[in-house]
C-alpha positions, -999 to 999 in steps of 0.1 A, spaced: 221 -264 -170 224 -232 -193 239 -237 -225 273 -225 -237 288 -221 -202 319 -240 -213 336 -251 -246 317 -279 -263 332 -314 -253 341 -320 -291 362 -289 -292 380 -299 -259 387 -332 -275 400 -319 -306 424 -295 -286 439 -327 -272 441 -346 -304 478 -358 -314 498 -330 -328 474 -302 -317 481 -276 -290 473 -283 -255 444 -262 -241 462 -238 -214 447 -221 -184 451 -187 -201 434 -197 -235 404 -212 -215 401 -181 -194 402 -159 -225 372 -178 -240 352 -174 -209 359 -136 -208 352 -131 -245 318 -149 -241 307 -126 -213 319 -95 -231 299 -104 -262 269 -110 -240 273 -76 -221 276 -58 -255 243 -74 -268 224 -69 -234 234 -32 -227 210 -16 -254 182 -41 -245 185 -31 -207 186 6 -217 155 2 -238 139 -10 -206 112 -31 -224 117 -65 -207 130 -69 -171 146 -104 -180 172 -84 -200 184 -68 -167 184 -100 -150 206 -115 -178 231 -85 -177 235 -90 -139 241 -127 -144 267 -118 -171 283 -93 -151 288 -119 -122 301 -146 -145 327 -122 -159 336 -112 -124 340 -150 -114 360 -156 -146 385 -127 -138 387 -137 -101 391 -174 -107 417 -172 -134 434 -139 -122 468 -157 -116 467 -168 -154 461 -135 -167 480 -102 -172 453 -77 -175 453 -39 -178 459 -23 -143 424 -7 -143 405 -41 -152 397 -58 -118 367 -78 -105 360 -50 -80 349 -24 -103 327 -49 -121 311 -55 -88 305 -19 -83 286 -18 -116 266 -48 -106 255 -32 -72 240 -4 -93 218 -27 -110 207 -43 -77 179 -20 -65 163 -19 -100 163 -57 -102 149 -60 -67 121 -38 -74 113 -57 -107 112 -90 -87 89 -74 -60 66 -60 -87 64 -94 -105 58 -112 -74 30 -90 -64 12 -88 -97 17 -123 -108 15 -144 -76 0 -125 -48 -23 -97 -57 -47 -118 -79 -55 -141 -49 -63 -112 -26 -99 -100 -18 -109 -69 -36 -105 -47 -4 -68 -57 -2 -62 -52 -39 -76 -16 -36 -54 -11 -4 -24 -19 -25 -31 6 -53 -13 35 -40 16 14 -28 19 0 -64 20 34 -78 48 43 -53 66 12 -62 65 22 -99 79 56 -90 108 40 -70 116 17 -98 118 47 -123 142 64 -99 164 32 -95 165 28 -133 179 63 -137 206 54 -114 212 20 -132 215 40 -165 241 63 -152 261 35 -140 259 16 -174 268 48 -193 296 59 -170 329 67 -185 347 44 -159 325 14 -168 328 20 -205 366 24 -203 368 -10 -184 348 -28 -211 371 -10 -238 401 -21 -222 389 -56 -218 381 -55 -257 416 -43 -265 431 -70 -241 412 -100 -257 426 -90 -292 462 -93 -278 460 -111 -245 489 -115 -222 492 -145 -197 514 -152 -169 535 -183 -167 505 -201 -149 484 -191 -178 507 -209 -202 503 -242 -182 480 -268 -194 445 -265 -180 435 -302 -172 464 -310 -146 453 -277 -127 415 -281 -126 414 -287 -88 433 -257 -81 413 -234 -102 381 -245 -86 394 -250 -49 392 -213 -37 353 -214 -45 347 -249 -32 371 -260 -6 355 -243 25 320 -239 13 304 -261 39 322 -242 66 302 -211 60 279 -203 91 249 -198 69 245 -235 67 237 -239 104 217 -209 111 182 -213 126 171 -178 116 153 -176 82 159 -139 82 197 -140 90 221 -120 70 244 -152 69 218 -169 45 221 -140 19 259 -143 22 258 -181 19 237 -177 -12 265 -156 -29 291 -182 -19 269 -210 -34 265 -189 -66 302 -184 -69 310 -221 -64 284 -230 -90 297 -206 -114 332 -216 -109 323 -255 -114 301 -248 -144 331 -236 -163 344 -271 -161 311 -289 -168 326 -306 -199 349 -325 -177 323 -334 -149 311 -369 -143 274 -372 -136 277 -370 -97 294 -337 -100 267 -324 -125 240 -335 -101 257 -314 -72 259 -285 -95 222 -288 -99 218 -290 -62 238 -260 -57 214 -241 -82 184 -255 -62 200 -243 -29 205 -209 -44 168 -208 -57 154 -216 -20 177 -190 -5 168 -164 -33 130 -170 -25 138 -164 12 156 -132 5 130 -119 -20 102 -127 5 121 -109 34 126 -79 12 88 -78 6 79 -83 42 103 -55 52 87 -32 26 53 -39 42 66 -32 77 87 -2 71 72 32 78 87 47 47 85 18 25 66 19 -9 44 -10 3 36 2 38 1 -7 47 -16 -19 80 -47 -34 64 -34 -64 45 -38 -94 68 -43 -119 40 -13 -107 20 9 -109 50 -3 -144 59 5 -155 24 40 -141 26 45 -159 59 32 -191 45 56 -189 15 84 -181 38 78 -211 61 75 -233 30 109 -222 14 126 -223 50 116 -259 55 127 -269 19 160 -252 26 166 -269 59 159 -302 45 183 -295 15 210 -282 37 209 -311 58 210 -335 29 240 -316 12 260 -315 46 257 -351 56 290 -370 58 283 -395 30 274 -366 5 303 -343 14 328 -371 12 314 -382 -23 316 -345 -35 350 -341 -22 363 -370 -40 346 -362 -74 362 -326 -71 396 -341 -67 391 -364 -95 377 -338 -119 393 -340 -153 413 -373 -144 388 -396 -162 372 -392 -195 335 -381 -194 312 -412 -201 341 -437 -194 
């Protein structure tokens, strides 16, 4: 599990020490928002320098986490009118194509091309150059988004708000008795999503389900300090499910690029590359189906439902 996703347990216990103020929902949300604003400030120059694709990935993650925190704890916060999760989502979408092309290039260069015969490697040279040009164009769009006045104003207003935060009456309530309500919008109907039962590995519902799983995982990770081990294990399962669906999506993007007439990787003489992509797709599809069946079985769902209802009621380690 990634570090620093929630306040250390020691600080939580201190917050509840006799005579000390009780941790409120608003104060907890403020800490989450501050953490992501600091990360975005650190990552922005690294992304614009464009030296390491991992910086862009981490910026996308931070934008998603900030959006989740604002959406999850919206009822607790009195934010400036122009600060809303939808505007953050718009910026995140601008980073999407650039990140997809980075993933595509890395998969080809590090996993697929080295195993191809020399004839197919030569056949990919022109396609890889085209991929590089497409990525340059995508980065220019990304740069405009990150330097756009609307995005910079949004961050500036969040900076101002965090120095003088305002909370609703709900935000002034103690956090722990309301943990279920804070995660329920993300977890309560997760297993009803149609993506769980689709039999098509290319279905758009799988990509939508991946987003839902990611949102549920982020929302629960905010409360990891109060999670018993079964719930921590389930969060890890959510991450694994997200990974399988992510692999399927990335391979589908790659396969579509090879098939489209105008795609940067269009080529008709790559039988071994196509065969390897299909093999990987089948492998991840089987893994996903097995995991989906395990996660949706009655005993697992009932155990998780109970753990979610009891979240925060018992001391961790008791």
